C-alpha positions as CSV (number, residue, x, y, z in Angstrom):
1,M,15.5,3.5,10.9
2,T,12.2,2.2,12.3
3,D,11.0,-1.3,11.9
4,L,8.0,-2.1,9.7
5,N,5.0,-2.9,11.9
6,R,1.9,-1.0,10.9
7,I,0.4,-1.3,7.4
8,L,-2.6,0.5,6.0
9,Y,-4.0,-1.5,3.1
10,V,-6.4,0.4,0.8
11,E,-8.4,-2.1,-1.3
12,D,-12.1,-2.0,-2.4
13,E,-12.5,-5.8,-2.9
14,P,-13.5,-7.6,0.3
15,D,-12.1,-11.0,-0.7
16,I,-8.7,-9.5,-1.5
17,Q,-8.8,-7.5,1.8
18,A,-9.4,-10.6,3.8
19,V,-6.6,-12.7,2.1
20,A,-4.1,-9.8,2.3
21,K,-4.9,-9.1,6.0
22,L,-4.5,-12.8,6.9
23,A,-1.3,-13.0,4.9
24,L,0.2,-9.9,6.4
25,E,-0.9,-10.6,10.0
26,M,-0.4,-14.4,10.2
27,V,2.6,-14.8,7.9
28,G,4.2,-11.4,8.3
29,G,3.3,-10.5,11.9
30,F,2.2,-7.0,10.9
31,T,-0.6,-4.9,12.4
32,V,-2.9,-4.2,9.4
33,K,-5.8,-1.7,9.0
34,I,-8.0,-2.1,6.0
35,C,-9.6,0.8,4.2
36,S,-12.1,0.3,1.4
37,S,-11.6,3.6,-0.4
38,G,-9.1,6.4,-0.9
39,Q,-11.4,8.7,1.0
40,E,-11.5,6.3,4.0
41,A,-7.7,6.0,3.9
42,L,-7.3,9.7,4.0
43,A,-9.7,9.9,6.9
44,S,-8.0,7.3,9.0
45,V,-4.3,7.4,8.1
46,A,-3.3,10.0,10.6
47,A,-4.9,8.2,13.6
48,F,-3.5,4.8,12.6
49,A,0.0,6.2,11.8
50,P,1.1,3.4,9.4
51,D,4.7,2.7,8.7
52,L,3.8,1.8,5.1
53,I,0.7,2.1,2.9
54,L,-0.3,-0.6,0.4
55,L,-2.5,1.0,-2.2
56,D,-4.7,-0.6,-4.8
57,V,-4.5,1.2,-8.1
58,M,-7.9,0.6,-9.5
59,M,-10.7,1.7,-7.1
60,P,-14.0,3.4,-7.7
61,G,-14.1,7.1,-6.9
62,M,-10.7,8.1,-5.8
63,D,-8.2,5.7,-7.4
64,G,-4.7,4.8,-6.1
65,P,-2.7,7.5,-7.8
66,A,-5.3,10.2,-6.7
67,T,-5.1,8.8,-3.1
68,L,-1.3,9.0,-3.2
69,Q,-1.4,12.6,-4.5
70,A,-3.8,13.5,-1.7
71,L,-1.5,11.9,0.9
72,R,1.5,13.7,-0.4
73,E,-0.3,17.0,-0.1
74,Q,-0.4,16.6,3.7
75,P,3.0,17.3,5.3
76,A,2.5,14.9,8.2
77,L,1.8,12.0,5.7
78,A,4.1,12.9,2.9
79,A,7.0,10.7,4.1
80,I,5.0,7.5,4.5
81,P,6.2,5.0,1.9
82,V,3.5,3.8,-0.5
83,V,3.5,0.5,-2.5
84,F,1.0,0.1,-5.2
85,M,-0.7,-3.3,-5.7
86,T,-2.1,-3.8,-9.2
87,A,-2.6,-6.2,-12.1
88,K,-1.2,-3.5,-14.4
89,V,2.5,-4.3,-14.2
90,Q,3.8,-3.6,-17.7
91,P,7.2,-1.9,-17.4
92,A,5.9,1.5,-18.5
93,E,3.1,1.3,-16.0
94,V,5.5,0.4,-13.2
95,Q,7.7,3.3,-14.1
96,H,4.7,5.6,-14.1
97,Y,3.8,4.5,-10.5
98,K,7.3,4.9,-9.3
99,G,7.5,8.3,-11.1
100,I,4.5,9.6,-9.1
101,G,6.0,8.5,-5.8
102,A,5.5,4.7,-5.1
103,V,8.5,2.9,-3.7
104,D,7.5,-0.3,-5.3
105,V,4.7,-2.2,-7.2
106,I,3.4,-5.6,-6.1
107,P,1.6,-7.5,-8.9
108,K,-1.9,-8.8,-8.4
109,P,-3.0,-11.5,-8.0
110,F,-0.4,-11.8,-5.2
111,D,0.7,-15.0,-3.4
112,P,-0.5,-14.9,0.2
113,M,2.6,-16.9,1.4
114,T,5.1,-14.4,-0.1
115,L,3.2,-11.1,0.2
116,A,4.8,-10.2,3.6
117,T,8.2,-10.8,2.1
118,Q,7.4,-8.6,-0.9
119,V,6.3,-5.9,1.4
120,R,9.4,-6.2,3.5
121,D,11.6,-6.0,0.4
122,A,9.8,-2.8,-0.7
123,W,10.3,-1.4,2.8
124,S,14.0,-2.1,2.7
125,R,14.2,-0.4,-0.8
126,R,12.3,2.7,0.2
127,N,15.5,4.7,1.1
128,G,17.5,3.4,-1.8
């Protein structure tokens, strides 16, 4: 089992990008690459080779679920665990996200001090 080091974070909101990057790098010690859209994520995911992808659900153009589906259609990327980040965390919504392949869902707004722990918890659950 590999360690979690590299995280690709797909989020269209610059303020949230900045807070999450700081939280994951400073608190979590991760290497983080930010993409502002699903298209950008698909274009850079192979070169960055993330251990895990954090994916905003609501984005203009290609949303989180569409981005996840596109990732799953590429054999080299299909095994990378994806965690959705969203304000839509009703039980039925969370079940839907897990049903389409997310290993976990992290609620937004997130706490910068605990985000790295939430991501690590999702990483440890991905095989269970």
